[in-house]
N, C-alpha and C positions, 0 to 999 in steps of 0.2 A: 504493500500500500504506500509506504513512504517513498519508494523509488519513483513514483509518478511525480513527486515534487522535488526530485534530485536537482541540486543547484548545477548550473551549466559548467561551473569551474571544477566540480568534484567528481572526477571519473578515473583518475590515474591510480588511486590506491585501492587494491582489492580488500583491504582491511575494513573499509567502511566509506561512508560518504556524508556530505552535508545536504540537508534538504530544508525547505521552508514550510512552516506550518502556521498559517494565519499570521504571516508577517514575522514570525520568530525563527531564528536560525537554530536548527537542531542537528544532531549527528547520529546516524545509524551505524552501529558496529556489527560487522558480520561474524558468524561463528569461526571463521578463519583466524580472527584476532582475539577470541575469547580467552585463550590461555594467557596471552600477554596482558590483556586488559585486567583480568582477575588478579594476576600477580602484581601488577602496578598498583592496583587498588588495595589489595590486602597488605602490601608492604608499606603502605602510607607514602609511597613515592609521589603520587599525585598530590596528596595533601601537603607534603613538605614543599613542593614546588608552588602550589597555590598560595600557601602562607608566606612564601618568600617573594611573591609577586612576579615570579618568572614564567608561570604557565597560566593561561586564562582559566579561571575557575569554572567548574561545571557541576550540575546536579544530575543524578541518574533518575530518569523518569519512569522507565519500564524495562523489564527483562523477560526474555522468552528463549526458547531453544533456537529460534531463528534470528533474533537480533536483540541488541541492547540499544536503547535510545537515551542519549544524554543531551542536556541543553546547556551550552556554554553561556557565560555572561555575554550579553549582547553588546556589540560595538556599533555605534550609530553611523560612523563614517569610516570606511576602510581607506587606508592609505598604503601606497605601494612603494617598493624600493626605488623606482625611478622618480619618486617624488620626495626623496630624503636628501637632507644636507649631508655634508661630510661627517659631522659629529653624530648625527642620527644613524648614519650607515655604520659608523664605528660601534655605536651602542648596540645595534642589532647584531653585529658580528660577535662582539664580546658576550652578549647574552647567549648566543648559540653555543659558543665554546664553554661557557659556564655550565650550561645544561648538559652538554656532552660529558664534561668532567664529572658532574654529579651523577649522571647516569652510569658511567663506568664504575664509579665507586660503590654503586648499589646494584651491580650485576646486570645493567642494561646498556643500551647504546642507541644513539639516533640512527635510524636507517636512512634518513635523508636530511639534508641541511640546506633546504631551499630558502632563499631570502623572502619568499612569499609566505613562509610559515611564521613570520614575525610581523607585527604591526605596532604602531604607536597608539597607546590607550592610557588615558588618565595620567598623563605626564611621564609615562615610561614605555619603553619597548617591552612587549610581552609576546611569548611564544603561543601560537594559537592552534597548532595541529596536535591534538591529544593523541593521535594514533601514530605518531612518528617514532615511537619507541619500540625496540625489539630486545630480545635477550642478548646479552654479551656472550660470545663463545670464545673460550680460551685460545690465545695466540692468533685471533682473527684481527686483521687490520680494520680500521674504521672505514666502512663501506661508503660513507658519505664524505670522505675526505676530499676527493676530487670535486664533488659538488660544492663543498664549502669554498674551495679555491675559486671556482668559476662564478659563484654567486656573491661571495663576500670579499675574500682576500684580494683576488685579481682586480675587481672594480676599484677597490680602495687604493691599490698601488697605482693603477692607471690614473686615478684622480690626482694622486700626489705628483706624478711625473708629467702627465699630459693635460691636466686641467679638469676642473670639476664637472664639466659637461660629459666627461666619460661615464659618470654615474647613470646617465640616461641610456646607456647601452642595454640595460636590463629591459628596457621597453621593446627593444628589437630581439633580444635573446632571452626569451622567457625561461629557457632551460639552462641559463647561465652562459656567460661569455666564453666561447671556446678557448681552451688552454693554449692551443697553438697560436691563436689570434692574440691572446694576451701577451705571449712571449714575443711575437713579432712587433707589437706596438710599443713595447717598452724600450727605452734607450739602452745602448750597449753597456753603459756603466752599471746597470742593474745586474748584469751577468758577473760582475766583480764582487757583488755582495753575496756571500755564501748562503745566507738565508733565502734571499730572493731567487738565487740560482737553483737551489734544491727544491723549492716549493712552487716554482713557475717554469723556469727554463728547462730544468732536468725533467720535470713532470711532462712537459711538452714532448721531449724526446722519447720518454717511455711510452707516451700515448701513441706516437707514430709507430714505434716498434710493435706495440700491442695491436694496432690496426692492421699490421701486415701479417699477423698470426692467424691466417685463414683456417688452419687446421686445429686451432685451439690447443697448441702444444705448450703454451706458457704455464709454468708451475704457479700454483696459488701461493701468494706471499704470506709469510707468517710474521706476526708482530706481537710482542708481549704487551700486557696491559701497561706496565711501567713505561715502555717505549712509547706507547700511544699517548699516555699522560704527558710525557715529555714533549711530544709534538704539539699537543694542545697548549701546553704552557708556553712553548716557544712562539706559537701563533698569537696567543693572548698577549704576551709581553710585547711582541713586535707591533701589533695593531694598537695597543693601548698607548704606545709612545709616538705613533704616527701623528704628524701635524702638518699644517700648510702655512705657507707664507704668501698670502694672496690679498689683493685689495680689489675693490670694485667701485663702480660709479655710485651705487645706491646703498652700499653696505653701511656707510655712516651718513645717510641721507639727512637725518635730523640735525646733524652738526653743521650742515652747510645749506639749510633751507633758507628761502628768501622771506620767511616769516619773521616779523618782530616778535619779541617775547609775549607782548600783550595779545597779538593776533593769534599766536600759537595757543595760548591759554583760552582765548575766546572760542576757537575751533573745538577744543576739547570739551568746553562747557556746553556748546551747542549739541555736540554728538551725545554727550551724557544725558542731557535733557530729553532728547528725542528717544533714546533707547529706553529711558525710564518711562516716558509717556506711553510708549508702545508696549511696555511690559515684556520686552523681549527676553527670552531664556537662551536662545541659540542665535549666534551670528556667524557670518563669514566676512572677513575683511580681505577683499581682493586687492593685492598690492599693499598689504599691511606692513611691509618692512619688518621691523623687529617687534611689532605688537604694541608699540608705545600708546596709541590712542585707545586700543581695547583695554589696556591696563588702567586707563584713566576713567573708565566707565564705573560708576558707583553701583549700578544695578548688578545684583548677583546673577551671574550667568552659569547655566549648566555646562555649556561648551562654547568655545570660540575657535573657529577655524581661521587661522591667519596664514595666508599664502602669499608668496612673492617670487618673482623670477630670479632674484638675486640669492645665490647660495650662501653668501656671507651674512646677509640680513637674516635668513632663516636660521643659520647657525647661531647668530647672536640671540635670536628669540629662543631657540632650543636651550642655550646656555642659561638664559633667564629662567626658563621653566624649571631646569634642574636646580639652579641656585635657590629659587624661591619655593621649590617643591609644589609647584602649581599643578593641579589635576584637571583644570578646565580648558587649558590652552593646547591647541594642536597646530604646531607650525609645519608647513610643508612647502616644497618648491612647486611653483605653478607659473606657466606662461599663458597669459590670457589670450594671446594671439595664436596659440597652438596647444589647446588643452589636451590632456592625456586621452588617447583613443581606446576603443575596444581592441583587445589583442588576444592572442592564443588561438587554439583550435576553434574553427567556425566563428572566430572573433567574439567568443563568449566566455573565455576563461577569466579575463580581467575586465571589469566594467570601465567605461570611459568616465572621465570627471563629470561630464554632464549627467550621465545616468545616476551616478552616486549622489551628486548634489541635489538632483531633482527628488530623489527618494528622501534625502535628508531634510529638504525643505526648511532652510533656516528662517527664523522669524524675521531677521533683518540681514540684508546684504549691505556692507559698507564698501564704497568705492571712492577712496580719498585720493585725490591727485593722481588719478590714472586715466581719466577720459582723454587728456591731451596726448598721452602716450599711445592709447588705442587708436586715436583719430589721426595723429600726425606721424607717429612712428610706424603704425600698422596700416595706415590708409583705410581705416574702417569707418564708413559713414555712420553718422549719429544713429540713424534708424536701425542699423544692424546691431550696434552695441546695446541699444534700448531693447531690441528683441531678445538678445542674449541674456541680459539681466532679468527680463520678464519671464524667462523660461523656468526660473527657479526661485525668484524673489517675491515674497509676500509684501515686503517693504524694502525700499531702497534709499539709503543715505549716500548721496553722491556730491562730490565737490567739483565745481567747474572753474578752472583758471581761465580768465579772459585773455584776449589777444595781447594785452600789454604786459602780462605776467612774464617775468624774466625766463622761466623755464619754457613757456610757450614760444617766446621769441627765439630762444636757443634752438628749439626743434624746427621752427620755421626757417631759420637761417641755413639749416642743412639741406633745404629743398632746392637751393640754387635757382635755376631758371624756371622751375615748376612751382615756385612759391605762390604765384597768383592763383594756381589751381586750388589752393587751400583757403581762399577768401571765404569759403562757406563756414569756416571755423568761427562762428559768432555765437553769442549767448542766446540770441533770438532763434537761430536754427536749432540749437541744442534743445531749447524748451519746446519748440514746435514738434521735434522728432520724438522726444520722450513723452509728450502728452498723448501720443497715439497708443501708448502701452500702460501709462501710469497716470494716476490722479495726483496732482500736487497738493500736499498737506501744508507745507510751509517752506519759505525761501528766506534765507538770511545772508546778507553780505558781511564778510569778515572785515572789520575795521583795519585800516592801514595795510591793505593788500588789494590785489586784483582778483580775489577769489570769492566765489559765492557757494553757499551750502544749500542743498535741497533735501527734503525728505518726501518721498513719494509712496503712494499706495497702489498696488496692482489693480488695474481696471477689471 
């Protein structure tokens, strides 16, 4: 019966599958996995990981000889590896290694190490695949080691040496970035690092050799538990120490904004007033930088999604979340001109941003100082951006920088001989286009600036 509601992303693991029941995510466990599941449950393995905040909690709903049904704690908005900043990616990698170490010490092992088994929830990364554990067999190597390299370690190393955009490769390689590709993309100097050589370049050579073994004559590798724990410790220590020396145009945006202090404070006050008046519990701040304006909201929020195209801004927000132990804030990387698409088999394994945000249906969407980037950098007409926001926004708080605003002038100056084409960028055209999708509730000009704030209600 439950198989009729099987989630389109849940078909790879014969141990069980995810299904939807009246809007709730539940998991069916097949008899094939009963032995492991019962051992994990009776040994308090699950309970210890739940208590430590490492594994998503679940409750057992029913058992029969044909299936066990559990209901995990619900996650309102799923985020994916190609939407993580460098620090978030590191946290996910370290979490996976922590869990594998704990599993080994308790007679189990992760049978897979997919980055899609981890997501950001209540301020922390959490492992969400309850059925990823199997029994540990003496002298058996970690079967998910190569997957960990292609899903976690490789992308992090690529980001360090080739730039943060490398983290988006997981959008194209849902099964992990190929090891040979990782090796070929890294600079030669990485071959001189013994750790990187053995875990990426040498692994690529072994993979080539294995691929040529058409007769299956290669002998199974043996590895002691202590040796495996040493590998995990080596990976953990190396990843933990990884850092970046990068800067970006928007990473310290609020340090070089053209707002006077009083205008900045007025903007925050306006936003706070509107959010309180609307009684909003959930918001998404599109282009929210490091979450500054969301944190100035006095209304108690259940959850705030704060996304930005800038990896460093998202990293800064993530670090604030960790430092302040915030459980309501979810930072992630997002390009409004190219939102994450549906990917995977039949384009149904991982949902697009638009599908996820429409289901989430935030009470308020905040779009502060992004309309000029959408319009002038992306050449997106006002009516198209209005249609975009209307597809998931009950209420919209949007800021419009007028033509004399210094950031607008900066963008217009990049248009060269085509500058005249953007004469349509006026406040009147903006208001006319947005009135086709939204009803204006209030409009306020910010003192000592060329910016105007609007709060809209969906028609």
